[in-house]
C-alpha positions in Angstrom: 151.6 146.6 -226.0 155.1 146.1 -227.3 156.6 142.7 -228.0 158.8 143.1 -224.9 155.8 143.8 -222.6 153.9 140.8 -224.0 156.9 138.5 -223.4 157.2 139.9 -219.9 153.5 139.2 -219.2 153.8 135.7 -220.6 156.9 135.0 -218.4 155.1 136.3 -215.3 152.1 134.2 -216.1 154.2 131.0 -216.5 156.0 131.7 -213.2 152.6 132.2 -211.4 151.3 128.9 -212.9 154.4 127.1 -211.7 154.1 128.5 -208.2 150.3 127.8 -208.1 150.9 124.3 -209.5 153.3 123.4 -206.7 151.7 125.3 -203.8 150.1 123.4 -201.0 146.4 123.8 -200.5 145.0 125.4 -197.3 143.4 123.3 -194.7 139.7 123.4 -194.1 140.3 125.1 -190.7 142.1 128.1 -192.2 139.8 131.1 -191.6 141.7 133.2 -194.2 141.1 130.7 -196.9 137.4 129.7 -197.0 136.3 127.0 -199.4 133.3 127.4 -201.6 130.2 126.4 -199.6 129.1 123.5 -201.8 132.5 122.3 -202.8 133.8 119.2 -201.0 136.6 118.5 -203.5 139.9 118.2 -201.6 141.8 118.9 -204.8 140.3 122.4 -205.1 143.1 125.0 -205.4 142.3 128.4 -203.8 144.1 131.3 -205.5 144.6 134.4 -203.4 145.0 137.7 -205.1 146.4 140.6 -203.0 145.5 143.9 -204.6 148.3 146.4 -204.0 150.3 149.0 -205.8 154.0 149.8 -206.0 154.2 153.5 -206.9 157.9 154.5 -207.3 158.5 157.8 -205.4 160.7 159.9 -207.7 162.2 157.0 -209.7 161.8 158.3 -213.3 159.6 161.3 -212.7 159.1 163.9 -209.9 156.7 163.1 -207.0 154.2 165.6 -208.5 154.5 164.1 -212.0 153.7 160.6 -210.6 151.0 161.9 -208.3 149.1 164.0 -210.8 149.8 161.8 -213.9 152.0 164.4 -215.6 154.7 163.8 -218.2 153.4 160.4 -219.4 156.0 160.3 -222.2 158.3 158.8 -219.6 155.9 156.4 -217.8 152.1 156.1 -217.4 151.4 156.8 -213.8 148.7 158.7 -211.9 148.9 157.8 -208.2 146.0 160.1 -207.1 143.7 158.5 -209.5 144.7 155.0 -208.3 143.9 155.9 -204.7 140.7 157.7 -205.7 139.5 154.6 -207.5 140.5 152.2 -204.7 138.5 154.3 -202.2 135.5 154.4 -204.5 135.6 150.6 -205.1 136.1 149.7 -201.4 133.2 151.8 -200.3 130.8 150.8 -203.1 127.6 149.6 -201.4 126.8 147.3 -204.3 129.8 145.1 -203.9 130.7 142.6 -201.2 132.7 144.0 -198.3 135.4 141.4 -198.4 137.6 143.4 -200.8 140.9 144.6 -199.5 143.8 146.8 -200.6 147.4 147.2 -199.4 149.4 150.4 -199.8 153.1 151.1 -199.2 154.3 154.6 -200.2 153.4 157.0 -197.4 154.7 160.0 -199.4 151.9 159.6 -201.9 149.4 158.5 -199.3 150.0 161.5 -197.1 149.7 163.9 -200.0 146.5 162.3 -201.1 144.9 161.9 -197.7 145.5 165.6 -196.7 143.7 166.7 -199.9 140.6 164.5 -199.2 137.4 166.1 -197.9 136.8 165.3 -194.3 133.9 162.9 -195.1 136.1 160.8 -197.3 138.9 160.8 -194.7 136.3 159.4 -192.2 135.2 156.8 -194.8 138.8 155.8 -195.2 139.4 155.5 -191.5 136.4 153.2 -191.4 137.9 151.0 -194.1 141.1 150.9 -192.2 139.3 149.8 -189.0 137.5 147.1 -191.0 140.9 146.0 -192.3 139.9 146.6 -195.9 142.6 149.2 -196.5 145.9 148.4 -194.9 149.5 149.5 -195.0 152.7 147.5 -195.5 156.2 148.7 -194.6 155.1 152.2 -193.4 158.1 153.9 -195.0 158.1 157.2 -196.9 158.8 155.1 -199.9 159.3 151.4 -200.6 162.9 150.2 -200.8 164.0 148.1 -203.7 163.1 144.4 -203.3 165.8 142.9 -205.4 169.3 142.2 -204.2 169.6 145.1 -201.8 171.8 145.4 -198.8 169.9 145.7 -195.5 171.5 149.1 -194.7 170.2 150.4 -198.1 166.8 149.0 -197.3 166.7 150.8 -193.9 168.0 154.1 -195.3 165.4 154.0 -198.2 162.6 153.2 -195.8 163.5 155.8 -193.2 164.9 158.6 -195.3 163.1 158.2 -198.6 
């Protein structure tokens, strides 16, 4: 990785540590934050990791270039491979079934889903029913999250 990437990762790590250091712990009654079975230490910090992806629809490359992993001189991205791997991992019989994944960009999802064999489509539907695979936003693509005007967010979500 370049020096800039390393510095960015270190900055993100520091911010996460600050957030985690000042975050309140969940109560024992919180069903979404189970404590370890033999741990009665009230000072235990539970860290929640939310697996997701943010795949930019047409930002630096065309939709197909992002989807199929083409033209990686601009940016490394292969959306179909990400979704294939997520599906494989979530349906792996040798892992625990408490893994989850959240997806946003419906443009890429619809392109990927329509190309899946029917057996994998059914497997994915089962994962969705079990709340292991979920969707956020539901827009054709995700709007920018930083300093945007609400009308721009609405247009980006509805029009793409």
